[in-house]
SEDO-868137 format. One line per 4 residues: number of its first residue (from 1); their letters; for each residue y, x, z of N, C-alpha, C. Coordinates in Angstrom, 1 decimal. Atoms other than C-alpha are relative to their C-alpha. Layout:
BEGIN
NUM) a) Y/X/Z/Y/X/Z/Y/X/Z ~ ...
//
This chain:
BEGIN
1) xxxx) -0.8/1.0/0.0/0.0/-0.2/-0.3/1.3/1.2/0.1 ~ -1.8/-0.8/0.3/3.7/1.1/-1.1/0.2/0.6/1.9 ~ -1.1/0.1/-1.2/5.5/2.7/2.3/1.1/0.2/-0.4 ~ -1.1/0.0/0.2/9.1/2.0/2.1/0.9/1.2/1.0
5) xxxx) 0.0/-0.9/-1.2/10.6/5.8/3.9/1.8/0.0/-0.2 ~ -1.7/-0.4/0.5/14.5/5.5/1.7/0.2/-1.2/-0.4 ~ -0.6/1.1/0.7/16.9/3.2/1.2/0.0/-0.4/-1.4 ~ 0.0/0.2/1.2/16.5/1.5/-2.4/-0.7/-1.1/-0.7
9) xxxx) 0.3/1.2/0.1/15.8/-1.1/-4.5/-1.8/0.4/-0.9 ~ 1.2/-0.4/0.2/12.0/-1.1/-5.0/-0.8/-1.3/-1.3 ~ 0.5/1.0/0.3/9.5/-2.8/-7.5/-1.4/0.1/0.4 ~ 1.7/0.5/-0.7/5.9/-4.1/-5.8/0.4/-1.6/0.1
13) xxxx) 0.8/1.6/0.2/4.2/-7.7/-5.8/0.8/-0.6/1.4 ~ -0.6/0.6/-1.1/5.3/-10.3/-3.3/-0.7/0.2/1.0 ~ 1.3/0.1/-1.7/2.3/-9.6/-1.1/0.5/1.3/1.2 ~ -0.3/-1.0/-0.8/3.3/-6.2/-0.5/1.6/0.3/0.6
17) xxxx) -1.6/0.2/-0.1/7.1/-7.2/-0.1/-0.4/-1.0/1.6 ~ 0.2/1.0/-0.9/6.0/-10.0/2.3/-1.0/0.9/1.1 ~ 1.0/-0.2/-0.5/3.5/-7.8/4.2/0.9/1.4/1.4 ~ -1.1/-0.9/-0.9/6.6/-5.4/5.3/-0.5/1.2/-0.2
21) xxxx) -0.1/-1.7/0.3/6.3/-1.5/4.0/0.5/0.6/0.8 ~ -0.3/-0.6/-1.0/8.3/-0.6/6.4/-0.7/0.7/1.2 ~ 0.8/-0.4/-1.2/6.8/1.4/9.0/0.7/0.0/1.2 ~ -0.7/0.6/-1.5/8.1/-0.2/12.7/0.5/-1.2/-0.2
25) xxxx) -0.8/1.0/0.5/9.1/-3.1/10.7/1.5/-0.1/-0.3 ~ -1.6/0.1/-0.1/12.4/-4.5/9.5/-0.2/-1.8/-0.4 ~ -0.2/1.5/0.0/13.8/-7.9/9.5/1.2/-0.5/-1.3 ~ -0.5/0.5/1.6/14.3/-10.2/6.4/1.0/-0.7/0.5
29) xxxx) -1.0/1.2/-0.5/16.6/-13.3/6.0/-1.0/-1.0/0.9 ~ 0.7/1.1/-0.7/13.9/-15.8/6.6/-0.3/0.9/1.3 ~ 0.5/-0.5/-1.5/13.0/-13.4/9.9/1.6/-0.3/1.0 ~ -1.4/0.4/-1.1/16.7/-14.0/10.9/0.6/-1.4/0.5
33) xxxx) -0.4/1.4/-0.2/16.8/-17.8/10.5/-0.8/-0.2/1.1 ~ 0.6/0.6/-0.9/13.8/-17.9/12.8/0.4/0.7/1.1 ~ -0.6/-0.7/-0.9/15.0/-15.7/15.3/1.2/-0.8/0.8 ~ -0.7/0.2/-0.4/18.1/-17.6/15.6/-0.4/-2.0/0.3
37) xxxx) 0.4/1.1/-0.4/15.9/-20.9/16.2/-0.3/0.1/1.4 ~ 0.4/-0.5/-0.8/14.0/-19.5/18.4/-0.8/1.4/0.0 ~ 0.3/-1.2/0.4/12.9/-15.7/19.0/-1.6/-0.1/0.7 ~ 1.9/0.4/-0.5/9.4/-17.0/20.8/-0.8/-0.4/-1.3
41) xxxx) 0.9/0.1/1.2/8.5/-18.3/17.4/0.1/1.3/-1.0 ~ 0.3/-0.6/0.2/9.7/-15.4/15.7/-0.7/1.1/0.0 ~ 1.0/-1.4/-0.8/7.5/-12.8/17.8/-1.2/-0.7/-0.6 ~ 1.1/0.2/-0.2/4.8/-15.0/17.4/-0.4/0.1/-1.7
45) xxxx) 0.5/-0.4/1.3/4.6/-14.9/13.6/0.0/1.3/-0.3 ~ -0.1/-1.0/0.2/5.3/-11.6/13.6/-1.0/0.8/0.7 ~ 1.1/-0.4/-0.6/2.4/-10.6/16.1/-1.5/-0.9/-0.5 ~ 0.5/0.8/0.8/0.2/-13.2/14.5/-0.6/0.0/-1.1
49) xxxx) 0.2/0.2/1.1/0.7/-13.5/11.2/-0.2/-1.4/-0.4 ~ -0.5/1.4/0.3/1.0/-17.3/11.6/0.9/-0.6/-0.2 ~ -1.1/0.5/0.9/3.1/-18.8/9.2/-0.5/-1.7/-0.4 ~ 0.6/0.8/1.0/2.9/-22.3/8.3/0.2/0.0/-1.8
53) xxxx) 0.3/-0.1/1.6/1.8/-22.9/4.8/-0.1/-1.8/-0.4 ~ -0.7/1.1/0.3/3.0/-26.0/2.6/-0.9/-0.4/-1.1 ~ 0.2/-0.3/1.7/1.7/-27.0/-1.2/1.5/0.4/-0.4 ~ -1.2/0.1/0.6/5.4/-27.3/-1.8/0.2/1.8/0.0
57) xxxx) -0.4/-0.7/0.1/5.7/-23.9/-1.0/-0.8/0.8/-1.3 ~ 0.6/-0.3/0.8/2.8/-23.2/-3.6/1.0/-0.2/-2.2 ~ -0.8/0.5/1.1/5.3/-25.2/-6.2/0.9/0.9/0.1 ~ -1.1/-1.2/0.0/8.1/-22.9/-5.4/-0.3/1.3/-0.5
61) xxxx) 0.4/-0.9/0.3/6.1/-20.2/-6.0/-0.2/0.1/-1.4 ~ 0.4/-0.1/1.4/4.7/-21.0/-9.3/1.6/-0.5/-1.0 ~ -1.4/0.2/0.7/8.4/-22.3/-10.7/0.8/1.0/0.0 ~ -0.5/-1.4/0.3/9.9/-19.1/-9.5/-0.3/0.7/-0.9
65) xxxx) 0.8/-1.0/1.0/7.2/-17.5/-11.8/0.6/-0.2/-1.3 ~ -0.4/0.3/1.8/8.6/-19.6/-14.8/0.8/0.1/-0.1 ~ -1.7/-0.2/0.1/12.3/-19.9/-14.4/0.4/1.5/-0.2 ~ -0.3/-1.3/-0.2/12.5/-16.3/-13.5/-0.6/1.2/-0.7
69) xxxx) 0.7/-0.4/0.9/9.9/-15.2/-16.3/-0.9/1.5/0.7 ~ 1.0/-1.2/-1.0/7.7/-12.6/-13.6/-1.3/-0.7/-0.1 ~ 2.0/0.2/-0.1/4.1/-14.9/-14.2/-0.2/0.4/0.8 ~ 1.1/0.1/-1.2/3.0/-15.3/-10.8/-1.1/-0.6/-0.1
73) xxxx) 1.4/0.5/0.5/-0.6/-15.1/-10.8/-0.2/-1.2/0.6 ~ 0.3/1.4/-0.5/-1.7/-18.6/-10.5/-1.5/-0.5/-0.4 ~ 1.1/0.7/0.7/-4.7/-20.8/-10.8/-0.2/-1.2/-0.4 ~ -0.6/0.8/0.8/-4.1/-23.3/-12.5/-1.3/-1.3/0.3
77) xxxx) 1.2/0.9/-0.5/-6.6/-26.5/-10.9/0.2/-1.2/-1.1 ~ -0.4/1.0/1.0/-7.1/-29.6/-13.2/-0.9/-1.1/1.2 ~ 0.6/1.4/-0.9/-7.8/-32.2/-10.1/1.3/-1.1/0.4 ~ -0.9/0.9/-0.3/-5.8/-35.4/-9.6/0.7/0.1/1.0
81) xxxx) -0.9/-0.7/-1.1/-4.5/-34.1/-6.3/-1.2/0.9/1.1 ~ 0.4/-1.6/-0.5/-5.5/-31.5/-3.4/-1.5/-0.7/0.8 ~ 1.2/0.7/-0.7/-7.8/-34.6/-1.7/-1.1/0.0/-0.9 ~ 1.3/0.2/0.6/-10.1/-35.1/-4.5/-1.5/1.3/0.3
85) xxxx) 1.3/-0.5/0.0/-13.6/-33.9/-4.5/0.1/1.2/-0.6 ~ 0.4/-1.4/0.2/-14.2/-29.8/-4.9/1.4/0.5/0.2 ~ -1.2/-0.7/0.0/-10.0/-29.4/-4.6/0.2/1.1/0.9 ~ -0.3/-0.5/-0.9/-10.2/-28.2/-1.4/-0.4/1.7/-0.1
89) xxxx) 1.1/-0.7/0.4/-13.2/-25.8/-2.2/1.0/1.1/-0.9 ~ -1.2/-0.6/0.9/-11.0/-24.6/-5.2/1.2/0.7/0.2 ~ -1.2/-0.6/-0.8/-8.1/-23.7/-3.3/0.0/0.7/0.8 ~ 0.2/-0.8/-0.8/-9.6/-21.9/-0.7/-0.3/1.4/-1.1
93) xxxx) 0.3/-1.0/0.8/-11.2/-19.8/-3.8/1.6/0.9/-0.4 ~ -1.1/-0.9/0.4/-7.4/-19.0/-5.2/0.5/1.1/0.7 ~ -0.4/-0.9/-1.4/-6.0/-17.9/-2.0/-0.9/1.0/0.2 ~ 1.2/-1.4/-0.3/-9.7/-15.5/-1.5/0.9/0.9/-0.9
97) xxxx) -0.2/-1.1/1.5/-8.7/-13.9/-5.0/1.5/0.2/-0.2 ~ -1.2/0.0/0.3/-5.2/-13.7/-4.5/1.0/-0.5/-1.1 ~ -0.3/1.2/1.1/-4.2/-16.4/-6.7/1.0/-1.2/0.5 ~ -0.6/1.4/-0.5/-1.5/-19.4/-6.1/-0.8/-1.1/-0.5
101) xxxx) 0.5/1.3/1.1/-3.0/-22.9/-7.0/0.7/-0.7/-0.1 ~ -1.4/0.8/0.5/-1.2/-25.1/-8.8/-0.9/-1.4/-0.8 ~ 0.8/0.9/0.9/-2.5/-28.2/-10.1/0.9/-0.3/-1.4 ~ -0.6/-0.3/1.7/-2.1/-28.6/-14.1/0.7/-1.7/0.1
105) xxxx) -0.9/0.6/0.3/-0.1/-31.7/-13.9/1.1/0.3/0.6 ~ -1.6/-0.9/-0.3/2.4/-29.6/-11.8/0.5/0.6/-0.7 ~ -0.5/-1.1/0.8/2.5/-27.2/-14.1/0.2/-0.4/-1.3 ~ -0.4/0.7/1.1/3.1/-29.7/-16.8/1.7/-0.5/0.3
109) xxxx) -1.1/-0.1/-0.3/6.3/-30.2/-14.7/0.8/1.2/0.2 ~ -0.6/-1.3/-0.2/7.1/-26.8/-13.9/0.3/0.5/-1.7 ~ -0.2/-0.6/1.3/7.2/-26.2/-17.8/1.2/-0.6/-0.5 ~ -1.2/0.2/0.1/9.6/-28.8/-18.1/1.3/0.3/0.8
113) xxxx) -1.3/-0.4/-0.5/12.1/-27.5/-15.7/0.7/1.3/-0.6 ~ 0.2/-1.0/0.4/11.5/-24.5/-17.2/1.1/-0.1/-1.3 ~ -1.3/0.4/1.2/13.3/-26.0/-20.5/1.0/-0.5/0.5 ~ -1.2/0.3/-0.3/15.7/-27.3/-18.8/1.1/0.8/0.4
117) xxxx) -1.0/-0.6/-0.2/16.8/-24.4/-17.3/0.4/0.6/-1.2 ~ -0.2/-1.2/1.0/16.6/-22.7/-20.6/1.2/-1.0/-0.7 ~ -1.0/1.3/0.8/19.0/-26.0/-22.0/1.5/0.2/1.1 ~ -1.4/0.2/-0.9/21.9/-25.1/-19.4/0.6/1.3/-0.1
121) xxxx) -0.4/-1.5/0.3/24.0/-22.6/-20.5/0.3/1.1/1.4 ~ -0.3/-1.3/-1.2/25.3/-21.0/-16.9/-1.0/0.2/0.6 ~ 1.3/-0.9/-0.4/22.0/-20.8/-16.0/-0.6/1.1/-0.8 ~ 0.8/-0.9/1.4/20.8/-19.1/-19.2/0.7/1.3/0.6
125) xxxx) -1.1/-1.1/-0.2/24.0/-16.6/-18.9/-0.9/0.9/1.4 ~ 0.3/-0.6/-1.5/22.8/-16.1/-15.1/-1.2/1.0/-0.3 ~ 1.4/-0.5/-0.5/19.4/-15.2/-15.5/-0.3/1.0/-1.5 ~ 0.1/-0.7/1.3/20.0/-13.2/-19.1/-0.7/1.1/0.9
129) xxxx) 0.6/-1.2/-0.4/17.2/-10.6/-18.6/-0.4/1.4/-0.8 ~ -0.1/-1.2/0.5/18.8/-7.8/-20.4/1.4/0.5/1.3 ~ -0.9/-0.3/-1.0/21.4/-8.0/-17.7/-0.1/0.6/1.5 ~ 0.2/0.1/-1.3/19.7/-8.1/-15.1/-2.0/0.4/0.6
133) xxxx) 1.7/0.0/-0.1/15.6/-8.0/-13.0/-0.3/-1.2/1.0 ~ 0.3/1.1/-1.1/14.0/-10.5/-11.1/-0.9/0.6/1.4 ~ 1.1/0.0/-1.4/12.3/-10.4/-7.9/-0.4/1.7/0.4 ~ 0.0/-1.4/-0.6/13.0/-6.7/-7.1/0.5/-0.1/1.6
137) xxxx) 0.0/-0.7/-1.2/12.9/-5.3/-3.3/1.2/0.8/0.5 ~ -1.1/-0.8/-0.5/15.8/-4.1/-1.4/-0.1/0.3/1.6 ~ 0.2/-0.4/-1.2/15.4/-2.1/1.3/1.2/1.1/0.7 ~ -1.2/-0.3/-0.9/18.4/-0.8/3.7/-0.1/0.4/2.0
141) xxxx) -0.3/-0.1/-1.3/19.7/0.6/6.9/1.1/-0.5/0.4 ~ -1.8/0.2/-0.8/22.4/-0.2/9.2/-0.5/0.6/1.3 ~ -0.2/-0.5/-1.4/22.9/1.8/12.9/-1.9/0.1/0.4 ~ 1.6/-0.7/-0.5/19.0/3.2/12.7/-1.2/-1.2/-0.9
145) xxxx) 0.8/0.9/0.1/17.6/0.1/11.9/-0.2/-0.7/-1.5 ~ 0.4/0.5/1.7/15.7/-1.5/8.5/0.0/-1.4/-0.2 ~ -0.5/1.3/0.3/16.5/-4.3/6.6/-0.9/-0.2/-1.0 ~ 0.8/0.1/1.3/14.6/-6.2/3.5/0.6/-0.9/-0.2
149) xxxx) -0.2/1.1/0.3/15.5/-8.6/1.2/-0.6/0.2/-1.7 ~ 0.7/0.7/1.5/14.0/-10.2/-2.5/0.5/-0.7/-0.6 ~ -0.8/0.7/0.8/16.6/-11.3/-4.7/-0.5/-0.5/-1.2 ~ 0.3/0.6/1.4/15.7/-13.8/-7.2/0.1/0.6/-1.4
153) xxxx) -0.5/-0.5/1.7/17.9/-12.2/-10.1/1.4/0.5/0.4 ~ -1.1/-0.8/0.0/20.2/-9.4/-9.7/0.7/0.8/-1.2 ~ -1.0/-0.7/1.6/22.4/-7.7/-12.4/-0.5/1.4/0.4 ~ 0.1/-1.5/-0.7/21.6/-3.9/-12.8/1.3/0.7/0.1
157) xxxx) -1.5/-0.1/-0.2/25.6/-3.3/-13.2/0.8/-1.0/0.0 ~ -1.4/1.9/0.3/29.0/-5.4/-13.3/-0.4/-0.3/-1.8 ~ 0.3/0.5/1.4/28.6/-7.3/-16.4/1.6/0.1/-0.4 ~ -1.5/0.0/0.4/31.9/-6.8/-18.6/1.0/-0.7/0.4
161) xxxx) -1.4/0.7/-0.6/35.1/-7.2/-17.2/0.0/-0.7/1.1 ~ 0.3/0.5/-1.5/33.4/-7.6/-13.5/0.4/1.4/0.6 ~ 0.3/-1.6/-0.9/33.6/-4.8/-10.5/-1.2/-0.4/1.0 ~ 0.6/0.9/-1.0/30.9/-7.0/-9.0/-1.7/0.1/-0.1
165) xxxx) 1.2/0.2/0.3/26.9/-7.5/-9.2/-0.1/-1.4/0.5 ~ 0.3/1.5/-0.4/25.8/-11.1/-9.5/-1.5/-0.1/0.5 ~ 1.2/-0.1/-0.4/22.8/-12.1/-7.4/-0.2/-1.2/0.0 ~ 0.1/1.7/0.1/21.1/-15.6/-8.1/-0.9/-0.5/0.9
169) xxxx) 1.0/0.1/-0.4/18.8/-17.0/-6.0/-0.2/-1.8/-0.4 ~ 0.8/1.6/0.3/16.8/-20.4/-7.3/-0.9/-0.2/0.6 ~ 0.9/0.7/-0.7/15.9/-22.9/-5.4/-0.2/-1.9/-0.4 ~ 0.8/1.4/0.1/13.8/-26.3/-5.8/0.5/-1.1/0.7
173) xxxx) -0.6/0.7/-0.9/15.4/-29.2/-4.4/-0.2/-1.2/-0.4 ~ 0.4/1.3/0.5/15.0/-33.0/-4.4/1.6/-0.5/-0.5 ~ -1.3/0.4/0.5/18.7/-33.3/-5.0/1.0/1.1/-0.2 ~ -0.6/-1.0/0.9/20.9/-30.8/-7.0/1.7/-0.6/0.0
177) xxxx) -1.4/0.3/0.7/24.2/-32.7/-7.0/0.7/0.7/1.2 ~ -0.6/-1.2/-0.7/27.0/-31.2/-5.2/-0.1/-0.8/1.7 ~ 0.5/0.7/-1.0/26.8/-33.7/-2.2/-1.3/0.2/1.0 ~ 1.3/-0.1/-0.4/23.3/-33.3/-1.9/-0.8/1.4/0.3
181) xxxx) 0.2/-1.8/0.2/22.6/-29.5/-2.2/1.0/0.5/0.8 ~ -0.7/-0.6/-1.0/25.8/-28.9/0.3/-1.1/-0.3/1.1 ~ 0.8/0.5/-1.0/23.4/-30.7/2.6/-1.2/1.0/0.3 ~ 0.6/-1.2/-0.4/20.9/-28.0/2.4/0.1/1.2/-0.2
185) xxxx) -0.4/-1.4/-0.1/22.4/-25.2/2.3/0.3/0.0/1.2 ~ 0.0/0.1/-1.9/23.3/-26.1/6.0/-1.1/-0.5/0.7 ~ 1.2/0.0/-0.6/19.8/-27.3/6.5/-0.7/1.5/0.4 ~ 0.9/-1.9/0.1/18.3/-24.1/5.5/0.3/1.2/0.1
189) xxxx) -1.0/-1.7/-0.5/20.9/-21.3/6.7/-0.1/0.4/-1.3 ~ -0.1/-0.6/1.3/21.7/-20.7/2.9/0.8/1.2/0.3 ~ -0.6/-1.4/0.3/24.7/-18.6/3.8/-0.4/1.0/0.7 ~ 0.6/-0.9/-0.5/22.9/-16.7/6.1/-0.7/0.9/-0.8
193) xxxx) 0.5/-0.7/1.2/20.6/-15.8/3.3/1.0/1.2/-0.7 ~ -0.9/-0.4/0.8/23.5/-15.2/1.2/0.2/1.5/0.6 ~ -0.5/-0.9/-0.9/25.0/-13.2/4.0/-0.8/1.8/-0.1 ~ 0.9/-1.1/0.0/22.0/-11.0/4.1/-0.1/1.1/-1.3
197) xxxx) 0.2/-1.0/1.5/21.4/-10.1/0.6/1.1/0.8/-0.6 ~ -0.9/-0.3/1.1/24.6/-9.5/-0.4/0.5/1.8/1.0 ~ -0.1/-1.1/-0.7/25.1/-6.8/2.8/-1.0/0.6/-0.2 ~ 1.5/-0.5/0.0/21.7/-5.4/1.7/0.4/0.8/-1.1
201) xxxx) -0.4/-0.3/0.8/22.5/-5.2/-1.6/1.1/1.0/-0.6 ~ -1.3/-1.3/-0.3/26.2/-3.6/-1.1/-0.2/1.3/0.3 ~ 0.3/-1.4/-0.5/24.7/-1.0/0.8/-0.4/1.0/-0.6 ~ 0.6/-0.7/1.2/22.4/0.1/-2.0/0.5/0.6/-1.2
205) xxxx) -1.1/-0.1/1.1/24.6/0.0/-4.7/1.2/0.5/0.0 ~ -1.6/-0.6/0.4/27.9/0.7/-3.7/0.8/-1.5/-0.9 ~ -0.8/1.3/0.6/29.0/-3.0/-5.5/-0.1/-0.9/1.1 ~ -0.4/1.3/-0.6/30.5/-5.9/-4.0/-1.0/-1.2/-0.8
209) xxxx) 0.3/1.2/0.2/28.5/-9.4/-4.6/0.3/-0.9/0.0 ~ -0.6/1.7/0.1/28.9/-12.5/-6.0/-1.4/-0.8/0.1 ~ 0.8/0.5/0.0/26.2/-14.8/-4.7/0.0/-1.4/-0.5 ~ 0.3/1.2/0.4/25.1/-18.0/-6.3/-1.5/-0.7/-0.4
213) xxxx) 1.0/0.3/0.6/22.6/-20.4/-6.1/0.1/-0.9/-1.1 ~ 0.1/1.1/1.4/20.9/-22.2/-9.1/-1.2/-1.3/0.7 ~ 1.1/1.1/-0.8/19.3/-25.4/-7.5/-0.1/-1.3/-1.4 ~ 0.7/1.3/1.0/17.4/-27.7/-9.6/-0.7/-1.2/0.3
217) xxxx) 0.3/1.1/-0.1/15.8/-30.9/-9.2/-1.4/0.0/-0.1 ~ 1.7/0.3/0.1/11.8/-31.7/-8.8/-0.2/-1.0/-1.1 ~ 0.5/1.1/0.7/11.6/-34.8/-10.9/1.3/-0.2/-1.4 ~ -0.6/0.1/1.7/12.5/-35.8/-14.5/1.9/-0.4/0.3
221) xxxx) 0.3/-1.6/0.8/15.2/-34.6/-15.9/0.4/1.0/0.5 ~ 0.1/-1.5/-0.6/14.8/-31.9/-13.8/1.9/0.2/-0.3 ~ -1.4/-0.1/0.2/18.6/-31.8/-13.6/0.4/1.7/0.8 ~ 0.2/-2.0/-0.9/19.9/-27.6/-12.7/2.0/-0.5/0.2
225) xxxx) -1.2/-0.1/-0.8/23.3/-27.1/-10.6/0.4/1.0/0.5 ~ -0.4/-1.8/-0.5/25.3/-23.6/-9.7/0.6/-0.3/1.2 ~ -1.1/0.4/-1.0/26.8/-23.1/-6.7/0.4/1.0/0.8 ~ -0.5/-1.4/-1.0/28.7/-20.6/-4.7/0.6/-0.1/1.0
229) xxxx) -0.4/0.1/-1.8/29.9/-20.5/-1.1/1.4/0.1/-0.1 ~ -1.5/-0.2/-0.7/33.2/-21.3/0.3/0.2/1.0/0.8 ~ -0.2/-1.3/-0.6/34.9/-18.7/2.1/-0.1/-0.4/1.7 ~ 0.2/0.5/-1.2/34.4/-20.8/5.3/-1.3/0.5/0.1
233) xxxx) 1.2/0.1/-0.4/30.5/-21.1/4.4/-0.2/1.8/-0.4 ~ 0.6/-1.5/0.1/30.4/-17.2/3.5/0.0/0.7/1.8 ~ -0.6/-0.5/-1.4/32.2/-16.5/7.4/-1.4/-0.4/0.6 ~ 1.1/0.8/-0.7/29.4/-18.8/8.8/-1.2/0.9/-0.4
237) xxxx) 1.4/-0.6/0.3/26.6/-16.7/7.1/0.6/1.1/0.5 ~ -0.5/-1.7/-0.7/28.1/-13.3/8.3/-0.2/0.0/1.4 ~ 0.1/0.0/-1.7/28.4/-14.6/11.9/-1.4/-0.4/0.4 ~ 1.2/0.2/0.1/24.9/-16.0/11.5/-0.7/1.1/0.6
241) xxxx) 0.4/-0.8/0.3/23.3/-13.3/10.3/0.5/1.3/1.2 ~ -0.4/-1.2/-1.0/25.3/-10.4/12.9/-0.8/-0.6/1.7 ~ 0.7/0.8/-1.4/23.9/-13.1/16.0/-1.4/0.5/-0.3 ~ 1.7/-0.3/0.1/20.3/-12.7/14.5/-0.2/1.1/0.5
245) xxxx) -0.3/-1.7/-0.6/20.6/-9.0/14.5/0.1/0.3/1.2 ~ -0.2/-0.5/-1.7/21.9/-8.9/18.0/-1.3/-0.2/1.0 ~ 1.1/0.7/-0.8/19.5/-11.2/19.2/-1.8/0.8/-0.4 ~ 1.2/-0.9/0.2/16.4/-9.3/17.6/0.2/1.5/0.4
249) xxxx) 0.2/-1.6/-0.7/17.5/-5.6/18.8/0.1/-0.2/1.5 ~ 0.4/0.7/-1.8/17.9/-7.6/22.6/-1.5/-0.2/0.4 ~ 0.8/0.2/-0.3/14.8/-8.7/22.3/-1.2/0.8/0.1 ~ 0.6/-0.8/0.1/13.0/-5.7/21.2/0.2/0.9/0.9
253) xxxx) -0.1/-1.6/-1.0/14.4/-3.1/23.7/-0.5/-0.5/1.1 ~ 0.0/0.5/-1.1/14.3/-5.7/26.4/-2.1/-0.4/0.3 ~ 1.3/0.6/0.1/10.2/-6.9/25.5/-0.1/-1.7/-0.1 ~ 0.2/1.3/-0.8/11.1/-10.6/26.3/0.8/-0.9/-1.5
257) xxxx) -0.4/0.9/1.1/11.1/-13.3/23.3/-0.1/-1.4/0.9 ~ 0.0/1.7/-0.3/12.6/-16.6/24.8/-0.1/-0.9/-1.2 ~ 0.5/1.2/0.5/11.5/-19.9/23.4/1.6/-0.9/0.2 ~ -1.5/0.7/-0.1/14.3/-22.8/23.6/0.3/0.3/1.4
261) xxxx) -0.2/-0.1/-1.4/16.3/-22.8/26.8/-0.5/-1.5/0.8 ~ 0.6/0.7/-1.4/14.6/-24.3/30.0/0.8/-1.2/0.6 ~ -1.0/0.8/-0.7/16.7/-27.3/30.4/0.2/-1.1/-0.6 ~ 0.1/1.3/0.4/17.2/-31.1/29.6/1.4/0.3/-1.2
265) xxxx) -0.7/-0.2/1.2/19.2/-31.3/26.1/0.4/-1.6/0.0 ~ -0.1/1.4/0.3/21.3/-34.0/25.3/0.3/-0.1/-1.8 ~ 0.0/-0.1/1.5/21.0/-35.4/21.9/0.9/-1.3/-0.3 ~ -0.9/1.1/0.4/23.9/-36.5/20.2/0.2/-0.5/-1.5
269) xxxx) 0.2/0.7/1.8/24.9/-38.7/16.7/0.8/1.1/-0.6 ~ -0.9/-0.7/0.9/25.8/-36.5/14.2/1.3/-1.0/-1.0 ~ -1.3/0.5/0.8/29.0/-37.1/12.2/-0.5/-1.2/-1.1 ~ 0.4/0.7/0.5/26.9/-38.9/9.7/-0.5/-1.2/-0.1
273) xxxx) 0.5/1.0/-0.6/25.1/-40.8/11.7/0.7/-1.2/0.7 ~ -1.5/1.0/-1.0/28.4/-42.3/13.7/0.1/-1.1/-1.7 ~ -0.5/0.5/1.4/29.8/-43.3/9.7/-1.0/-1.1/-0.3 ~ 1.0/0.4/0.8/26.3/-44.4/8.8/-0.1/-1.6/1.2
277) xxxx) 0.2/1.0/-1.2/26.0/-46.9/11.9/1.4/-1.5/-0.2 ~ -1.3/0.9/-0.3/29.4/-48.2/11.6/0.1/-0.3/-1.7 ~ 0.2/0.5/1.4/28.8/-49.1/7.5/-0.7/-1.1/0.4 ~ 1.2/1.2/-0.1/25.6/-51.1/9.0/0.4/-1.0/0.8
281) xxxx) -0.9/1.3/-0.8/28.0/-52.9/11.3/0.5/-0.9/-0.6 ~ -1.3/0.8/0.4/30.6/-54.2/9.0/-1.1/-0.4/-1.5 ~ 0.8/0.4/1.1/27.3/-54.5/6.1/-0.2/-1.7/-0.3 ~ 0.4/1.3/-0.1/26.3/-57.9/7.2/0.7/-1.1/0.8
285) xxxx) -1.1/0.7/-0.4/29.3/-59.7/8.6/0.1/-1.2/-1.2 ~ 0.2/1.4/0.4/28.6/-63.3/7.8/1.4/-0.7/0.2 ~ -1.1/0.4/-0.1/31.2/-65.5/6.7/-0.5/-1.5/-0.2 ~ 0.6/1.4/0.4/30.8/-69.5/6.9/1.2/-0.9/-1.3
//
């Protein structure tokens, strides 16, 4: 297995990257997100290798391979669904052989999604293979600690007329509208990811980074939208990343990885729930 001992951009497969080829370990964006949720959960995943796996993750892997042109190794299986006779065994065999199992009907959807991306002029320009590479692995050091990131697509050098590198992260989503994806940005902590990746790319290349999200819906007509983050969201991402690193270092130094605070918490109504409640109360005002 590849062992990373120097900062840089490396070509390696997904499994090698996620196995963490840094002796002593490195922090990824997903790890930082988990730390902010609960350090105990991060420690459990690191020490046991136990992470929740869902079929939607396999769909995302296959979609990334198609859209980014990396051709992730797949096992395309012709079952009605994963509950069909023999499907579970076939899925297990695929994993054992280092393949991502995907239903044939889902591959048809992914092919249609790929076509939709290729028809989108902004997406096509951003993912121009002559200007950059997909799924490289970035490793860097700060304060003697190692960090890692795996950009979906990263420019090789600044494009004509620019002084920055464009980094694109491809996301499949139920709703790629502005309002819908704004919720995903917050719910899935995408600003932290953008801050983490940008810091690493800049540390290794010396260029500032423009981080963009390419969002695509998973239902026909597979609409595509491209997003940058506001200055407020970028600031939130940097602060969340800094806090995650601080907690990570403190926990490693102390050997203590706390779970949720051990007290009674009050559940408050988020703003959207208050608005929805008020609208519902007004909806059925009966008139005589």
